[in-house]
N, C-alpha and C positions, 0 to 999 in steps of 0.2 A: 241529435234528435230533431233538428230543424228539417233536414232532408228526409228523415224517416217519416215525419208527419206529412210531408208533401206526398210521399209515396203510399201512405196508409191513412187516408183521410177519416175513414169511419172509426178507426182505432183511436185517432187523435181526439175525435169528438167524444168517444166513450170515456177516455181517460181524463182529459182536461176540462170538459164541460159537464157531461153526465155524472162523472165522479163527484164534482163539487155539488151538483144538484142533489144527488143522493145524500151526501153529508148534511146539507142544509135541511133536508127532510127529517133528519134524525137528531137534531140538536135544539129542539123546541125549548128546552129548559136552560140553554145557555144564556148567561148574563152578559157576555161579551164575545164578540166574534171578529177575529183579525185574520185576514187572508193575505198571504204572501204572493205577490204577482211579479211581473217582469216587464222591463222596458220593451220587450218584443211584442207587447200588445199593440204597439204603434207601427208594426211592420206589416206589409201585405203579404203574409204567409199563413198557411193553415194553422201552424202552431200559435202565431200571434192572434189570429181571429178566434180560436177557441179560448185562449187565455183572456182576451178582452171580454168575451161573453161571460166567462166565469166571474170576472170582476163585476160586471153589471148585475149578475145574480146576487152576489154578496151585498152589493150597495143597495139593491132593491129591498132586502130584508133588514136593512139597518146596520149592516156590518161595516167594518173598516178595512180598507186596502192599503197595504204597503207595497208600492211599486218600486222595485229596486233594479239594479243591473246585474252583472255577473259577480257571483260570490267568489272572491279571489282564493284559489286553491281548493275549491270544493271537489268532492269525489267525482271523477269522471270528466272534470273540466280539463282544459288544455294544459295548465301549469303542471299538475301532477303527472300528466301523460308525457309532457316533455322531460320532466325530471326523470321519470322511470327510463325513458329511452336513452337519455344522455348518460345516466349512471351505468346503463347496460353496455355503453361503449359505442352507441350509434353516432355517426358523424354528420347526420342531417336531421333537422326538425322541420315539419311542414308549416307553412303559413299560406292561407288561401289567397290573400291579395295584399300587397305591400301598402295599399291605400286604406286598409280597413282600420277602424277604430271601435273601441267598446267602452262602456261604462263599467266600472268595478266598485266593489265595496268589500271591506274586510268583514270577517265573521262577527267580531265583537261589535262593530258598528251596526251591523244588520240586526243583531239581538237587541241592541239599544233601541233601534227604530221600532221593532216589533212590540217593545214594552214601553214605548214613549207615551208620556201623559198627554202629548199633543195630538194623538189619534182621536178622530171624531167620527161618530156614526154617519154612514152615508158619504164619507169623504175618502179621496185617494191621497195618501200621504207619500211624498217623494223625499226620501232622506237625502243627505249630502252624499253625492256620488263623485268619483274621480274618473276622468276620461284618459285613455291611453291608446296610442297606436299599437296594434298587435305586433307590428315589426319591432317596436321598442320592447314589448313584453318578451318576444323571442330572443332578442339580443341580450336582455338581462338573464334569461335562462341560460344562454350560452356562457355568459360571464360567470354564473354561479356554479353550473354543473357540467358545462361542456369541456371536452378535451381539446387540446390545441388543434386548430385546423377544422373544428366542427363548423358547419355552415347552416344556412336557412335555405329551404327549397320552396319556391312558390308553386302552389298546386292548382290554383284556380277556385273561384267561388263555387260553392255547392248550391243545389236548388233550395230556394227559400231564404238564402242569406242576403244581408245588406251590407254595403260598405260602412254605413254609419247608422247607429240606432238613434231613436228620438224618445223623449220622455213623455210627450203628449201628442195626441192626434190633432188637436187644435187647442184653443184657449179654453179648456174644460173648466167650468165654474166651480166644480167640486174638488179641485186639486189644491192641496196645501202642503206645507213643509219647506225645508230649505232648498230642495231640489226644484221648487217651483220657479225660482229666479232664473235658474239655468234653462229650464224648459221653455220659458217664455222670452228669454233674452239670450239667444245662442252666442252673441258677441262676447258674453261673459265667460265662455268656455275656457279661455286661457287661464283663468284663475283656478280652474278645476283640473287642469291637465297634470298628469303624473309622468315624469320623465324616467329615463332608463335607470339613473342612479338610485332614485327612490324606489323603483320597482325591484331592484336588486335587494334593497333593504327589506322590502315587503316579503320577498322570497326567503330570505334568511330567517326572518321572524316566523313566517309560516312553517318552515322546516323545523325550527326549534320547538314550536308548539305542537307538532304532530304527535 
């Protein structure tokens, strides 16, 4: 979807920005507003820009924002796609760049964040996230679902993608939550890193819960 937004700017604005604006105009009786956002608001892409403006709209009307990373195993994401291709007997899975890292959160942790009593009106809440090299995620997928001899193919970065995501644009004064420490102190990322063996455990837990 990142590259699709780069190629379809008007559609990205209509979906990610105008869609949120339309919803806000129809929820005048809501007592609590929580908007799920993404770490890609901090990236210089069309998708990130529209998501950032959607955040600002929600904050302007007194809503709360939960800014998270990639939901591990969510429909359409890379883990279920790799699983499907490997179980179908494919002998290669694609990785855009071996240097790429991403923030991840499991579904139950994200639900907890969205229901957290720590959310505050007009604030961006960053939950605890885990950071992993995409190459390690791919190696874990090969270990769990790959046949002997299956390999990783480096395909190159697509338009709008970054090697590394960030959790804040700058020291935003309205950011709260456990992810705030990592956002403002990148040297702490070692404590948040998830290695291949734990990724394999996540994959087995995710598959069991499907």
